[in-house]
N, C-alpha and C positions, 0 to 999 in steps of 0.2 A: 408636578412630578408625582408619579405613582411610585411609591416606595419599593425598594428592592424586596424580592421574595425568592424563596428557595425553589429551584426547579429540580428536575431529575438529574441524576449523574453529577451531583455536587456542583451544579451551576446555579447562578442567581440572575435575576432579571429585573429590570426597572424600565420605566418609560419617562422621558423628559419632553417637555414642550420645546419647540425649536428655539425660543428665546433663552431657555435655560441651558440648552446645549451650546448656543452661541456664547453665553456668558462663561461657561466652563472653558470653552476653546480659547476665548480671549484671555482669560486669566492664566491658563496654561501657557499660552503663547508668550505672555509677559515673563513668566518664570523661565521658560526656555531661553528667551532673549537675555535675561539677566545672567543666567549660567553660561551661555555661550560667550557673552561679552567678557565674562571673567576668565574664560579659557583662551582669550586672545593672546596678544604678545606678552611674553614673559615679563614678570615684574622683578625677577631676580635672575642672576646669571645662571644659565643652564649648565649642568655638568655633562660633558660629552658622553660619559658612560651611561648616565641615567637617561640622557636623551635617546640613546639607542634602545634602552629598555622601556621607554615611554613613561618614565616617572619624573618628568621635568616640571611639575606643578610649582606654583609660587610658594615661597615659604612665608610670605607676608599675608596677614589676614586681610579680607576685603574691607574696603572703606564703607561700602553701602551697608547699612544696618540689616537690611533684609538678607543680603548674602552672608553677613556674619551670623545670622540666625540659621540659615540653611546649611552653612558650611562652618560650624563652630570649631573653636580651638579644642583639641583633645586634652591639652594640659593647660589649665588656667593659671597655675602658679609657676610655670617654667616656659618662658617665651622661646628659648632655644629648642627645647623638646617639641613644643607646639609647632614651631616653624618646620622642623624636620619632619614631623608627622604629616603636616599639611602638604609639604612638598611631595611626599610619596603617595598620598591618598586622595588629595583634593580632586584631581582630574577624574579619577575613577568614580568618586562620589557624585561629582557634577554630571558625568556621563550617565550614571544610573538614574539620576533625577530627571534628566532630559528624556531618557528612554521611557521612564514611567509616564511622564507627561504626554509623550508621543503615543504611547499605547492607549491612553484614555481618549485622545483625539481620534485615533484610528478606530476605536470601538464605537465612538459616536458617529463617525462617518459610515461605518459598517451597519449601524443601526438606522441609517436613513438620512443623516444630516449631510447636506450638499456643501462640501468645503469650497468647491469652485464657484458656486452661485448660491450663497446663503439665502437669497430672496426666494429661491425655489423650495426651500425647506419649510413646508406648511404643515406636514403631518407630524404626529408625535415621533420622537426618536426612541426606538426600542433597543436597549442594550442587553445582551446576554453574555455573562462573563463566566469563564472557567477559573480555576484556582490561580493560575499565573496572572490573569487579567485583574482578578480581585485584588491581588497584592499590589499591582501597579496603581489601581484606583485608590486604594487606601493610602499608599505613600504619596501619590500626587495630591490628593485632597489634603493630606497633612501639610504638604509643602505650601499649598495655596493659603491654608488657614494660618500657618506660621507667618507667611509674608503679610497677610492682612493684619494679623495681630501686631506685628512690628509697626506697621503704618498707623494703626489705631492707638498704639501705646499700651496694648494689653499685655500685662505680665502676671496678673492675678485676677481672681474673681471680682475683686473690688474695682479693678480697672475696667473689666468687661461691663460691670454694672454702670460705671460712670459713662462709658462710651455709649451704652444703650440709652442712657438718659440725656444724651447730648441734644441741645437745641439746634445744632448745626445740621442742616439738611444733608449736606454731603457726607458728614460722618454717619448720620442715620442710615443712609443708603448703604454705605460700606458695612455697617454693623448688621444690617439685614442680610447682606450677602454672606458675611461671616457666619451668621447664625444658620442660614439656609445650608451652607456647606457642612456645618455641624450636623444638621438633620440628615443630609445625604450620607454622610459618613456613618452616623448612628444607624441609619436604615440598612446600610450595607453590612455592618457588624452584626446587627440583629438577625439578618437573613442567614448569616453563617452559623448562628447558634443552634 
């Protein structure tokens, strides 16, 4: 990857290798799938009035730890208030996260990555982002890193160091991806400064 750099008119640009773009698209696809699965059949009885208003989200927290991290409780000490808040806001939050992920995928496709036939994507993928796309990228990268952190058991710097020192090859690969995503995110933030 060639790091993000500032361009004219408050735009930023970066270049990704096709394999890097494919990795991002794959990870974002997994986030999208998790969130869409969560928005499937209701886990709690929908209220007819709220169904008409489109606020019929579940009041129950997700079972999947990644979803619990992406869609956290608003009130940790009050289950009833947390459930009510979740019921009214979770679908909107999920939808926004899916839209951010889709915006990143769309910008990679616009930059030259062939979504229909990835094998044809041999040239570097060049993305140029405006302010709105930058925000989608930052949020989507955060979501991917949060998901990977949950899977790796990273909750502190010590946990990150322990994961980085793991002898398990599969863990090492995921840690490398997690750290690379951090580099992408830092590069984007630095280009904005």
